[in-house]
C-alpha positions as CSV (number, residue, x, y, z in Angstrom):
1,M,-19.7,-15.0,20.8
2,G,-18.3,-12.9,17.9
3,R,-16.2,-9.9,18.8
4,L,-17.7,-6.5,18.0
5,K,-15.6,-3.6,16.7
6,I,-15.1,-0.2,18.5
7,K,-18.0,2.1,18.4
8,Y,-16.7,5.7,17.9
9,K,-18.1,8.9,19.2
10,R,-20.5,10.7,16.9
11,E,-19.8,14.3,15.8
12,L,-22.4,16.7,16.5
13,N,-25.0,16.7,13.7
14,T,-24.7,20.4,12.7
15,T,-25.3,22.0,9.4
16,E,-21.4,22.6,9.1
17,N,-20.8,18.8,9.5
18,L,-23.4,18.0,7.0
19,I,-21.9,20.4,4.5
20,R,-18.5,18.9,5.0
21,K,-20.0,15.2,4.6
22,I,-21.8,16.3,1.3
23,G,-18.6,17.8,0.0
24,L,-16.5,14.7,0.9
25,I,-18.9,12.5,-1.0
26,L,-19.0,14.7,-4.1
27,I,-15.3,15.0,-4.1
28,T,-15.1,11.2,-3.9
29,I,-17.3,10.7,-6.8
30,V,-15.6,13.4,-9.0
31,L,-12.3,12.0,-8.3
32,I,-13.5,8.2,-9.2
33,C,-15.0,9.7,-12.4
34,I,-11.7,11.4,-13.3
35,F,-9.6,8.2,-12.7
36,L,-12.0,5.7,-14.4
37,P,-11.4,4.9,-18.2
38,K,-13.7,6.9,-20.4
39,Q,-13.8,4.9,-23.6
40,P,-16.9,2.6,-24.5
41,R,-16.2,-0.9,-23.4
42,F,-15.8,-3.7,-26.1
43,R,-18.7,-6.2,-25.5
44,Y,-16.6,-9.3,-26.1
45,E,-14.2,-10.9,-23.5
46,F,-11.3,-13.1,-24.8
47,Q,-7.8,-14.2,-24.1
48,K,-5.0,-15.7,-26.3
49,G,-5.0,-19.5,-26.3
50,K,-8.3,-19.7,-24.5
51,V,-11.6,-20.9,-26.1
52,W,-14.1,-18.4,-27.8
53,N,-17.1,-18.8,-25.7
54,H,-19.4,-16.4,-27.8
55,E,-21.2,-16.9,-31.0
56,N,-19.5,-16.7,-34.3
57,L,-18.0,-13.3,-34.6
58,I,-18.4,-11.8,-38.2
59,S,-16.7,-8.6,-39.1
60,P,-19.2,-5.6,-39.2
61,Y,-16.9,-3.6,-41.4
62,N,-13.4,-3.3,-43.0
63,F,-10.5,-2.8,-40.7
64,A,-6.8,-3.2,-40.7
65,I,-5.1,-5.9,-38.6
66,L,-2.7,-4.3,-36.1
67,K,0.8,-5.7,-35.9
68,T,1.9,-7.3,-32.8
69,Q,4.6,-5.9,-30.7
70,E,7.0,-8.5,-31.9
71,E,6.3,-7.5,-35.3
72,L,6.7,-3.9,-34.8
73,N,10.1,-4.6,-33.0
74,A,11.2,-6.6,-36.1
75,D,10.2,-3.9,-38.4
76,K,11.9,-1.4,-36.3
77,K,15.2,-3.5,-36.1
78,S,15.0,-4.1,-39.9
79,I,14.6,-0.4,-40.8
80,L,17.4,0.7,-38.3
81,N,19.7,-1.7,-40.1
82,T,19.2,0.2,-43.2
83,I,20.1,3.5,-41.7
84,Q,23.6,4.7,-42.4
85,P,25.2,6.8,-39.7
86,I,26.4,10.3,-40.3
87,Y,29.8,11.7,-40.1
88,N,31.1,15.3,-40.6
89,A,34.6,15.9,-42.0
90,N,36.3,18.5,-40.2
91,S,38.8,19.9,-42.9
92,T,40.5,22.3,-40.5
93,T,41.8,19.4,-38.3
94,S,44.3,18.0,-41.0
95,K,45.5,21.6,-41.9
96,E,46.1,22.4,-38.2
97,Q,47.8,19.0,-37.3
98,I,50.3,19.2,-40.3
99,D,51.1,22.9,-39.8
100,Q,51.8,22.1,-36.1
101,F,54.1,19.1,-37.2
102,N,56.0,21.4,-39.5
103,T,56.3,23.9,-36.9
104,D,57.4,21.6,-34.2
105,L,59.8,19.4,-36.1
106,S,62.8,21.7,-35.9
107,E,62.7,22.0,-32.2
108,K,62.1,18.3,-31.7
109,W,65.0,17.5,-34.2
110,Q,67.4,19.5,-32.1
111,S,66.1,18.2,-28.6
112,S,66.1,14.5,-29.8
113,K,69.9,14.0,-29.1
114,L,70.1,11.7,-32.1
115,D,72.9,11.3,-34.4
116,T,72.0,13.3,-37.4
117,T,75.2,14.1,-38.9
118,H,74.7,12.4,-42.2
119,E,70.8,13.1,-42.3
120,N,68.8,16.0,-43.6
121,I,65.8,17.2,-41.5
122,N,64.1,18.0,-44.9
123,D,63.8,14.3,-45.6
124,Y,62.0,13.8,-42.3
125,R,59.7,16.8,-42.9
126,S,58.7,15.4,-46.4
127,A,58.2,11.8,-45.2
128,G,55.9,13.0,-42.3
129,N,53.9,15.4,-44.5
130,A,53.3,12.5,-47.0
131,I,52.2,10.4,-44.2
132,L,49.8,12.8,-42.5
133,N,48.5,13.9,-45.9
134,H,47.7,10.4,-46.8
135,L,46.0,9.5,-43.4
136,Y,43.9,12.6,-43.3
137,G,42.9,12.2,-47.0
138,K,41.7,8.8,-46.5
139,G,40.0,9.8,-43.3
140,I,40.4,8.9,-39.5
141,L,37.4,8.1,-37.4
142,S,36.2,6.1,-34.4
143,L,34.2,3.0,-35.1
144,N,30.6,3.0,-33.4
145,N,29.7,-0.2,-31.7
146,R,26.0,0.3,-32.5
147,F,26.5,-0.1,-36.3
148,Q,29.2,-3.0,-36.0
149,N,28.0,-6.5,-36.3
150,R,24.4,-5.5,-37.1
151,N,23.5,-8.8,-38.7
152,N,25.4,-11.1,-36.1
153,D,28.0,-11.7,-38.5
154,K,31.4,-12.6,-36.9
155,S,33.6,-12.2,-39.8
156,P,36.4,-9.6,-39.6
157,A,34.6,-7.5,-42.4
158,S,31.5,-7.2,-40.1
159,K,33.2,-4.7,-38.0
160,H,33.0,-2.2,-40.9
161,Y,29.9,-0.4,-42.1
162,N,28.8,2.1,-44.7
163,F,28.2,5.6,-43.6
164,T,27.2,9.1,-45.0
165,L,30.1,11.7,-45.0
166,I,29.1,15.2,-45.0
167,Q,31.9,17.4,-46.3
168,D,31.5,21.0,-47.4
169,K,27.8,20.4,-47.2
170,V,28.1,17.6,-49.7
171,A,27.0,14.1,-48.7
172,S,28.9,11.0,-50.0
173,Q,28.6,7.3,-49.2
174,K,31.7,5.8,-47.8
175,N,32.7,2.5,-45.9
176,T,34.7,2.5,-42.8
177,A,37.0,-0.1,-44.3
178,D,38.3,2.7,-46.7
179,C,39.2,5.0,-43.7
180,Y,41.6,4.9,-40.8
181,T,41.1,4.4,-37.1
182,I,43.8,5.8,-34.7
183,E,44.9,2.2,-34.3
184,S,45.1,1.4,-38.0
185,S,47.0,4.6,-38.5
186,Y,49.6,3.4,-36.3
187,E,49.7,0.0,-38.2
188,Y,50.0,1.8,-41.5
189,M,53.0,3.7,-40.3
190,D,54.6,0.4,-38.9
191,N,54.3,-1.0,-42.2
192,L,55.3,2.0,-44.1
193,M,58.5,2.8,-42.2
194,P,60.9,-0.2,-43.6
195,K,60.2,1.3,-47.1
196,L,61.6,4.8,-46.4
197,T,65.2,4.3,-47.3
198,K,66.2,7.8,-46.6
199,I,65.0,7.7,-43.0
200,K,67.4,6.2,-40.6
201,Q,65.6,7.3,-37.3
202,K,62.2,5.5,-38.2
203,G,61.2,4.8,-34.6
204,W,61.6,8.4,-33.7
205,L,59.7,9.8,-36.7
206,E,56.8,7.3,-36.1
207,E,56.6,8.2,-32.4
208,T,56.6,11.9,-33.4
209,L,53.9,11.7,-35.9
210,K,51.6,9.9,-33.5
211,N,51.2,13.2,-31.6
212,Y,49.6,14.7,-34.7
213,I,47.2,11.8,-35.6
214,T,43.6,12.5,-34.5
215,I,40.1,12.0,-35.7
216,N,38.8,14.2,-38.6
217,Y,35.6,12.3,-39.4
218,I,33.4,13.1,-36.4
219,Y,30.2,10.9,-35.7
220,N,27.0,13.0,-35.6
221,D,24.8,11.4,-33.2
222,Q,22.0,14.1,-33.3
223,Q,21.5,13.9,-37.2
224,T,21.7,10.2,-37.0
225,E,19.2,9.9,-34.4
226,A,16.9,12.3,-36.2
227,L,17.2,10.0,-39.3
228,E,16.3,7.0,-37.3
229,Q,13.4,8.5,-35.6
230,N,12.0,9.7,-39.0
231,A,12.3,6.1,-40.3
232,I,10.7,4.5,-37.3
233,T,7.6,7.0,-37.4
234,N,7.0,5.8,-41.1
235,I,6.8,2.1,-40.1
236,S,3.3,0.9,-40.8
237,A,1.4,-0.2,-37.7
238,T,-0.9,-2.6,-39.6
239,R,-0.7,-5.5,-41.9
240,G,-3.6,-6.8,-44.0
241,V,-7.3,-6.1,-43.9
242,V,-10.2,-7.9,-42.5
243,Q,-13.2,-7.6,-44.9
244,K,-16.7,-6.9,-43.9
245,G,-18.5,-10.3,-43.4
246,E,-15.3,-12.3,-42.8
247,L,-15.3,-14.7,-40.0
248,I,-13.1,-13.3,-37.3
249,A,-13.7,-16.0,-34.4
250,E,-15.5,-19.2,-34.3
251,K,-17.5,-20.5,-31.5
252,E,-15.8,-23.1,-29.1
253,K,-12.4,-22.8,-31.0
254,I,-9.2,-22.0,-29.5
255,I,-8.1,-18.3,-30.0
256,S,-5.0,-18.5,-32.1
257,N,-2.3,-15.7,-32.4
258,E,-3.7,-14.6,-35.8
259,T,-7.4,-14.6,-34.4
260,Y,-6.2,-12.9,-31.1
261,Q,-4.7,-10.1,-33.2
262,K,-7.7,-9.5,-35.3
263,L,-9.9,-9.3,-32.1
264,E,-7.5,-6.8,-30.6
265,S,-7.6,-4.9,-33.9
266,L,-11.4,-4.8,-33.9
267,R,-11.5,-3.9,-30.4
268,K,-9.2,-0.9,-30.9
269,V,-11.2,0.2,-33.8
270,Y,-14.5,0.0,-31.8
271,E,-13.0,1.9,-29.0
272,D,-11.4,4.5,-31.2
273,E,-14.7,5.0,-33.1
274,G,-16.5,5.4,-29.7
275,K,-14.1,8.2,-28.8
276,I,-14.7,9.9,-32.0
277,S,-18.4,9.4,-32.6
278,G,-19.6,9.0,-29.0
279,N,-20.3,11.8,-26.7
280,Q,-17.7,11.9,-23.8
281,N,-20.1,13.9,-21.9
282,Y,-22.6,11.1,-21.8
283,V,-19.9,8.5,-20.8
284,T,-18.9,10.8,-17.9
285,L,-22.6,11.2,-16.9
286,G,-23.1,7.5,-16.7
287,Q,-20.2,6.9,-14.5
288,F,-21.4,9.8,-12.4
289,L,-24.7,8.2,-12.0
290,I,-23.3,4.6,-11.4
291,I,-20.9,5.8,-8.9
292,S,-23.3,8.2,-7.2
293,L,-25.7,5.4,-6.7
294,A,-23.1,2.9,-5.2
295,L,-21.9,5.4,-2.7
296,S,-25.5,6.4,-1.7
297,I,-26.3,2.7,-1.0
298,L,-23.1,2.7,1.1
299,M,-24.1,5.9,3.0
300,V,-27.5,4.3,3.6
301,F,-26.0,1.2,5.1
302,L,-23.7,3.3,7.3
303,F,-26.8,5.5,8.5
304,L,-28.8,2.3,9.3
305,F,-26.1,0.0,10.9
306,R,-23.0,2.1,11.8
307,K,-24.2,5.5,12.7
308,D,-20.9,6.3,14.7
309,I,-19.1,6.1,11.4
310,Y,-21.8,7.9,9.3
311,F,-21.8,10.9,11.7
312,N,-18.0,11.0,11.9
313,N,-16.4,12.6,8.8
314,R,-13.0,11.7,10.0
315,L,-13.9,8.0,9.6
316,L,-15.9,8.5,6.3
317,M,-12.6,10.1,4.9
318,I,-10.7,6.9,5.6
319,I,-13.2,4.9,3.6
320,M,-13.1,7.3,0.8
321,I,-9.4,7.4,0.6
322,V,-9.2,3.6,0.5
323,I,-12.0,3.3,-2.3
324,I,-10.5,6.2,-4.5
325,G,-7.0,4.8,-4.0
326,M,-8.0,1.3,-5.2
327,L,-9.9,2.5,-8.2
328,A,-7.1,4.7,-9.1
329,V,-4.7,1.9,-9.1
330,L,-7.1,-0.2,-11.2
331,S,-7.5,2.6,-13.7
332,W,-3.6,3.1,-13.9
333,A,-3.2,-0.8,-14.5
334,I,-5.8,-0.7,-17.3
335,K,-4.1,2.3,-18.8
336,I,-0.5,1.0,-18.9
337,K,-2.1,-2.5,-20.0
338,I,-0.4,-4.7,-17.3
339,P,-0.1,-8.4,-18.4
340,N,-2.9,-9.4,-15.8
341,L,-5.3,-7.4,-13.6
342,Y,-5.0,-10.1,-10.9
343,Y,-1.7,-8.4,-9.9
344,I,-3.8,-5.8,-8.3
345,P,-4.2,-6.5,-4.4
346,F,-7.8,-6.0,-4.4
347,C,-8.0,-8.1,-0.9
348,A,-6.1,-5.3,0.7
349,V,-9.2,-3.2,0.8
350,P,-11.3,-5.6,3.0
351,I,-8.5,-6.3,5.3
352,I,-7.9,-2.6,6.0
353,I,-11.6,-1.9,6.5
354,R,-12.2,-5.2,8.6
355,I,-9.4,-4.4,11.0
356,L,-10.2,-0.7,11.4
357,F,-14.1,-1.2,11.5
358,D,-15.9,-4.3,11.2
359,T,-16.9,-7.3,9.0
360,R,-20.2,-5.8,7.7
361,V,-18.5,-2.5,6.7
362,A,-15.6,-4.3,5.1
363,L,-18.0,-6.7,3.1
364,N,-20.2,-3.9,1.9
365,I,-17.3,-1.8,0.7
366,H,-15.5,-4.8,-1.0
367,L,-18.8,-5.6,-2.8
368,L,-19.0,-2.0,-4.0
369,M,-15.5,-1.8,-5.1
370,V,-15.6,-5.2,-7.0
371,L,-19.1,-4.3,-8.8
372,L,-17.5,-0.9,-9.8
373,A,-14.2,-2.5,-11.1
374,G,-16.4,-5.1,-12.9
375,L,-17.7,-2.4,-15.3
376,F,-14.3,-1.7,-16.8
377,V,-12.3,-5.0,-16.6
378,P,-12.4,-7.9,-19.2
379,N,-13.8,-11.2,-18.2
380,S,-15.9,-9.2,-15.7
381,F,-17.9,-12.2,-14.3
382,E,-14.8,-14.2,-13.7
383,F,-13.1,-11.0,-11.9
384,V,-16.0,-10.3,-9.7
385,F,-16.4,-13.9,-8.8
386,L,-12.8,-14.5,-7.9
387,Q,-12.3,-11.1,-6.1
388,F,-15.6,-11.3,-4.3
389,M,-14.8,-15.0,-2.9
390,A,-11.2,-14.1,-1.9
391,G,-12.4,-10.8,-0.2
392,I,-15.0,-12.9,1.8
393,V,-12.3,-15.3,2.8
394,A,-9.9,-12.4,3.8
395,I,-12.5,-10.8,6.0
396,Y,-13.3,-14.2,7.7
397,S,-9.7,-15.2,8.2
398,I,-8.8,-12.3,10.3
399,K,-12.0,-12.3,12.5
400,T,-9.9,-12.4,15.6
401,L,-6.5,-10.9,14.9
402,V,-4.5,-11.5,18.2
403,K,-1.2,-13.1,16.7
404,R,1.0,-11.6,14.1
405,E,1.3,-14.9,12.3
406,Q,-2.4,-14.7,11.6
407,L,-1.5,-12.2,8.9
408,F,0.5,-14.8,7.0
409,V,-2.1,-17.6,7.7
410,S,-4.7,-15.3,6.3
411,S,-2.6,-14.6,3.1
412,A,-2.2,-18.4,2.6
413,I,-5.8,-18.9,2.9
414,I,-6.7,-15.9,0.4
415,L,-4.1,-17.5,-2.0
416,G,-5.8,-20.9,-1.8
417,T,-9.1,-19.5,-2.4
418,Y,-7.9,-17.6,-5.4
419,W,-6.5,-20.7,-6.9
420,I,-9.4,-23.1,-6.2
421,A,-11.8,-20.6,-7.4
422,Y,-9.7,-20.0,-10.7
423,I,-9.1,-23.6,-11.5
424,G,-12.9,-24.3,-10.8
425,L,-13.9,-21.6,-13.3
426,V,-11.6,-22.8,-15.9
427,V,-12.8,-26.6,-15.7
428,T,-16.3,-25.6,-15.6
429,R,-16.1,-23.3,-18.6
430,N,-14.0,-25.5,-20.7
431,G,-14.8,-29.1,-19.5
432,S,-11.2,-30.1,-19.4
433,I,-8.3,-30.0,-17.0
434,D,-5.9,-29.6,-19.8
435,T,-7.1,-26.1,-20.5
436,I,-5.7,-24.7,-17.2
437,Y,-2.7,-22.5,-17.8
438,W,-0.7,-23.0,-14.6
439,S,1.3,-19.7,-15.4
440,D,-1.9,-17.9,-15.0
441,L,-1.7,-18.7,-11.0
442,L,1.3,-16.6,-10.5
443,P,-0.6,-13.1,-10.6
444,F,-2.5,-14.3,-7.6
445,L,0.7,-15.3,-5.6
446,V,2.0,-11.7,-6.4
447,S,-1.3,-10.1,-5.4
448,V,-1.3,-11.9,-2.0
449,M,2.2,-10.9,-1.4
450,I,1.5,-7.1,-2.2
451,T,-1.6,-7.5,0.1
452,L,0.7,-7.9,3.1
453,L,1.4,-4.1,2.5
454,A,-2.2,-3.3,3.9
455,Y,-0.7,-3.8,7.5
456,P,1.8,-0.9,7.4
457,M,-1.0,1.1,5.8
458,I,-3.4,0.4,8.7
459,Y,-0.6,1.7,11.0
460,A,-0.4,5.0,9.0
461,F,-4.3,5.3,8.9
462,E,-4.3,4.9,12.6
463,K,-1.7,7.7,13.2
464,L,-3.0,10.1,10.7
465,F,-6.8,9.8,11.7
466,G,-6.5,8.9,15.4
467,I,-8.4,5.6,15.3
468,V,-7.6,2.2,17.0
469,S,-7.4,-1.2,15.5
470,D,-6.9,-4.6,17.4
471,L,-3.2,-4.4,16.6
472,T,-2.9,-1.2,18.5
473,L,-4.9,-2.7,21.4
474,M,-2.7,-5.8,21.4
475,E,0.5,-3.2,21.9
476,L,-1.5,-1.4,24.6
477,T,-2.3,-4.6,26.8
478,N,1.4,-5.4,26.7
479,S,2.4,-5.1,30.5
480,N,5.9,-4.2,29.6
481,S,4.8,-0.9,28.1
482,K,6.4,2.1,29.7
483,L,3.3,3.4,31.5
484,L,2.2,0.1,32.8
485,R,5.8,-0.6,34.0
486,E,5.7,2.8,35.8
487,L,2.4,1.9,37.4
488,S,3.5,-1.5,38.6
489,F,6.7,0.2,40.4
490,K,5.0,3.4,41.8
491,A,1.5,2.0,42.6
492,P,1.9,-1.8,42.7
493,G,-1.4,-2.3,44.6
494,T,-3.2,-0.4,41.8
495,F,-1.5,-2.4,39.1
496,Q,-2.5,-5.6,40.7
497,H,-6.1,-4.4,41.0
498,S,-6.1,-3.3,37.3
499,L,-5.0,-6.7,36.2
500,Q,-7.8,-8.3,38.3
501,V,-10.4,-5.9,36.9
502,A,-9.1,-6.5,33.3
503,N,-9.7,-10.4,33.9
504,L,-13.1,-9.8,35.3
505,A,-14.1,-7.5,32.6
506,E,-12.7,-9.5,29.8
507,A,-14.5,-12.7,30.7
508,A,-17.7,-10.9,31.1
509,I,-17.5,-9.2,27.6
510,Y,-16.7,-12.7,26.1
511,K,-19.9,-13.9,27.5
512,I,-22.4,-11.1,26.7
513,G,-20.6,-10.0,23.5
514,G,-18.4,-7.1,22.9
515,N,-14.7,-6.5,22.3
516,P,-12.5,-8.2,25.0
517,L,-9.3,-6.7,23.5
518,L,-10.7,-3.2,24.1
519,V,-12.0,-3.6,27.5
520,R,-8.8,-5.4,28.7
521,A,-6.8,-2.4,27.5
522,G,-9.2,0.0,29.0
523,A,-9.1,-1.8,32.4
524,L,-5.3,-1.9,32.6
525,Y,-5.3,2.0,32.2
526,H,-8.3,3.0,33.9
527,D,-6.6,3.9,37.3
528,I,-3.2,5.3,36.0
529,G,-4.3,8.7,37.6
530,K,-3.3,7.2,40.9
531,L,0.3,7.5,39.9
532,T,0.3,11.1,41.2
533,N,-0.8,10.3,44.7
534,P,-0.6,6.4,45.1
535,Q,-0.2,6.5,48.9
536,F,-3.7,8.0,49.3
537,F,-5.2,4.8,47.9
538,I,-5.5,2.0,50.3
539,E,-4.2,-0.8,48.1
540,N,-0.8,1.0,47.8
541,Q,-0.5,1.8,51.6
542,K,2.2,-0.2,53.2
543,T,2.1,1.1,56.7
544,E,-0.9,1.3,59.1
545,K,-0.6,5.1,59.0
546,N,-3.3,6.4,56.7
547,P,-2.6,9.9,55.2
548,H,-6.2,10.8,55.1
549,D,-6.2,10.9,58.8
550,E,-4.7,14.4,58.5
551,L,-7.3,15.6,55.9
552,S,-10.8,16.7,56.1
553,P,-13.3,14.6,54.4
554,E,-13.8,17.0,51.5
555,Q,-10.1,17.2,51.1
556,S,-9.7,13.3,50.9
557,A,-12.8,13.1,48.7
558,Q,-11.1,15.5,46.2
559,I,-8.1,13.5,46.1
560,I,-9.8,10.4,45.4
561,I,-11.9,11.9,42.7
562,S,-9.0,13.7,41.1
563,H,-7.4,10.4,40.1
564,V,-9.9,10.5,37.2
565,I,-8.9,13.8,35.9
566,K,-5.3,13.2,36.5
567,G,-5.5,9.9,34.7
568,V,-7.1,11.5,31.5
569,D,-4.2,14.0,31.6
570,I,-1.6,11.4,32.1
571,A,-3.1,9.5,29.2
572,K,-3.2,12.3,26.8
573,K,0.6,13.0,27.7
574,H,1.4,9.5,26.7
575,Q,-0.8,9.8,23.6
576,L,-3.2,6.9,24.5
577,P,-6.0,6.6,22.1
578,E,-9.3,8.4,23.0
579,V,-11.2,5.2,23.4
580,I,-8.9,4.3,26.4
581,L,-9.6,7.9,27.7
582,D,-13.2,6.9,27.7
583,F,-12.6,4.1,30.2
584,I,-10.7,6.4,32.6
585,R,-13.6,9.1,32.3
586,T,-16.4,6.7,32.9
587,H,-15.2,3.9,35.2
588,H,-16.7,5.9,38.3
589,G,-19.5,7.5,36.3
590,T,-21.2,10.1,38.5
591,T,-21.3,8.0,41.6
592,R,-20.3,9.4,45.1
593,V,-17.3,8.8,47.2
594,D,-19.8,7.4,49.9
595,Y,-17.1,6.6,52.8
596,F,-15.9,10.3,53.1
597,Y,-19.5,11.5,52.2
598,N,-20.9,9.5,55.3
599,V,-17.8,10.7,57.3
600,F,-18.8,14.3,56.7
601,V,-22.4,13.8,57.4
602,K,-21.7,12.1,60.7
603,N,-19.2,14.7,61.7
604,N,-21.4,17.6,60.6
605,P,-25.0,16.7,61.2
606,D,-26.2,20.2,61.1
607,K,-24.5,21.4,58.0
608,L,-25.9,21.3,54.5
609,V,-23.9,18.9,52.3
610,D,-22.6,20.0,49.0
611,E,-22.7,16.6,47.2
612,S,-20.6,18.0,44.3
613,L,-17.7,17.9,46.5
614,F,-18.1,13.9,46.8
615,T,-19.3,13.2,43.3
616,Y,-17.2,12.1,40.4
617,P,-17.5,14.4,37.3
618,G,-18.6,11.5,34.9
619,P,-19.6,11.0,32.2
620,I,-21.6,7.7,32.9
621,P,-20.7,4.7,30.6
622,F,-21.9,5.0,27.2
623,S,-20.9,1.5,25.7
624,K,-21.2,-2.1,26.7
625,E,-17.5,-2.3,27.3
626,T,-17.3,0.8,29.7
627,A,-20.3,-0.3,31.6
628,V,-18.8,-3.8,32.3
629,L,-15.5,-2.2,33.4
630,M,-17.4,0.0,35.8
631,M,-19.1,-3.1,37.4
632,A,-15.8,-5.2,37.4
633,D,-14.0,-2.2,38.9
634,S,-16.4,-1.9,41.8
635,V,-16.7,-5.5,42.7
636,E,-13.1,-6.3,42.6
637,A,-12.2,-3.2,45.0
638,A,-15.1,-4.0,47.3
639,S,-14.2,-7.7,47.6
640,R,-10.8,-6.9,49.0
641,A,-12.8,-5.5,52.0
642,L,-14.3,-8.8,52.8
643,K,-13.0,-10.1,56.0
644,E,-14.0,-13.7,55.4
645,P,-15.0,-14.1,51.8
646,S,-17.5,-16.8,51.3
647,E,-20.0,-17.8,48.6
648,E,-22.9,-15.9,50.2
649,S,-20.9,-12.7,51.0
650,I,-19.4,-12.6,47.6
651,N,-22.9,-13.1,46.1
652,N,-24.5,-10.5,48.3
653,L,-21.6,-8.1,47.6
654,V,-21.9,-8.4,43.7
655,D,-25.6,-8.0,43.7
656,K,-25.6,-5.2,46.0
657,I,-23.0,-3.2,44.1
658,I,-24.6,-3.7,40.7
659,E,-28.1,-2.9,42.2
660,H,-26.6,0.4,43.5
661,K,-25.2,1.4,40.0
662,L,-28.7,0.7,38.6
663,M,-30.5,2.7,41.0
664,R,-27.9,5.6,40.4
665,G,-28.6,5.4,36.5
666,Q,-25.2,4.6,35.7
667,F,-26.0,2.3,32.7
668,N,-28.8,4.6,31.1
669,N,-26.5,5.6,28.2
670,S,-24.8,2.4,27.6
671,N,-26.3,-0.4,25.2
672,I,-26.3,-3.0,27.9
673,T,-29.4,-5.0,28.8
674,L,-30.5,-6.4,32.2
675,K,-29.8,-9.8,30.7
676,D,-26.1,-8.8,30.1
677,I,-25.8,-7.3,33.6
678,T,-27.0,-10.7,35.1
679,E,-24.8,-12.7,33.0
680,S,-21.9,-10.3,34.0
681,A,-22.8,-10.7,37.5
682,V,-22.7,-14.6,37.4
683,I,-19.2,-14.3,35.8
684,F,-17.9,-11.9,38.5
685,K,-19.3,-14.1,41.2
686,A,-17.6,-17.3,39.8
687,M,-14.3,-15.6,39.3
688,L,-14.2,-14.0,42.8
689,K,-14.9,-17.1,44.5
690,S,-12.1,-18.7,42.5
691,I,-9.7,-15.9,43.5
692,Y,-10.6,-16.2,47.2
693,H,-10.7,-19.9,47.0
694,V,-14.3,-20.3,48.3
695,R,-15.1,-23.8,49.1
696,V,-18.2,-25.1,47.2
697,D,-21.0,-26.5,49.3
698,Y,-21.4,-30.3,48.4
699,D,-24.3,-30.9,50.9
700,L,-26.6,-32.9,48.6
701,S,-29.4,-32.5,51.1
702,K,-29.7,-28.9,49.8
703,K,-30.0,-30.0,46.3
704,T,-33.2,-30.7,44.6
705,L,-33.5,-33.5,42.2
């Protein structure tokens, strides 16, 4: 039988909670309205290279054809190639460097230790001044890599470029070939020195002059960039015009690049016109009505079929956050115009909701999400069909999540569904397998890979909102967890009892329907309160001496009863989920500790008995799982007292215990039927007989044919 999800406790239906619920829904509607696109939607759906599936499209009015991004990039590159960089001439640099040379020359001449007996320093001064004046007069600059080899020309001359020189607020056109760089200045001096006949210490003079050569034509990046930006803004975004009445797209013809650009231009004009002439308030009102209707239907569904979620604002908040988050991602993707909307991991929504809640809730929310998204995406039928099919498969593929590898198996199944559905749609629409664009399958692969991020998100939701998924229950049932290891060490008898109860309860829940993983986790922890005084419970007593012999019946009863309260305290200390605490609180319900009660009555026949001293505080079980655990716990504990277990004694024991629970009204609040109780009893009897190796009666004379 299918596994049911956890039923959460309902919050009190107070006016305050109702106001919070309404506020939460209104905030969700407003946020979705804010996120969703506001422009009117173009009625035609199309893709480049695909068949035009509509009637012949005639232009309703004149409009300009938008350039493609490639064309705009080419225009931008072309216009930038015409822009000349700007350099500023620094007139003070040359004067400062030449004056410094004349000032330093005498000192350098004296300290050089050269043989200058037959030489005149003035010859060196004149030669140095002439060289520096020549270099600074031509101009010394640094070449900019941005403006070199603009046209991919590999010739030596291509490293030079024209530029605008601003000198004394006057602009002039120059070429870097007519100027010097630091390197070419050195080359100039190397070539000139042999021609200076009056200069004998040519190397010394050249090395000295290098200290006074610096750039005096400085590249102005700010002015150049401003010039480029101004030129770019003047680039026309359109080319040509489509006349009114002109054929734009022909039915059943492939959409070429030119046709696609005309369609895109028409769509842009249509949307821009809608923004200008259309009333945005009406667009927002329409979205508000649609979203309100969708969320109202969802709330009606929850009220009818999952009241525990409807009356729990904390759980509603999780659902609203998931819906808002996914629609916000969709809106962002439409706004930035990602290449393909199938990159968005829509299947993450049904996976998260399915694991946290159940199949019906996941299916309803996924349908709501896909239908809302279909109002704003191109090729809406294809989008809705693909996402709905994949979402259903995602929900079904994680029906029983008990192993980690199922996550990857589920992802593979979702991917296969996407690919099969997409190929089927293309072949059905175009009637040819040649029209399948295999590159279009890539977005589905990326989407499925991103969908795997849903699992860490589930963990985050569990921690933030205090809910429990199957993944958490799997971790709790690990007997190597810290708390269960402590139980097995300090109270080994209780631990073995808990294991047997878990097996009994799990088998019964599988039979009658419920959450086996939940009941197993509850069974393993239901008696952890016995960690406090393990020796007072018979299954943990290692000697014949019973510590209860030294206590009064009232004291003994209170110690036994306290294991429920202490179990809750220990569970809270170890941060166990609330649903596990429910098993601890309810596994004895409001029953009585009959043994010590009877001892008290026997020893004090004349006293009035205060039954509250011998009664568990409750509450009684309020779910099918907690009811089954109560029965399993009682029959397993009682079966240990059987001196000679037999088929008859086990049958009588189970029937007697369950009848006693029914008589005490312990199942009045749980959604368990008499048929469920009977079937559970059959399971308990069969398993207990197997545990105690009861022989089956093969006497055929007792059989009826």
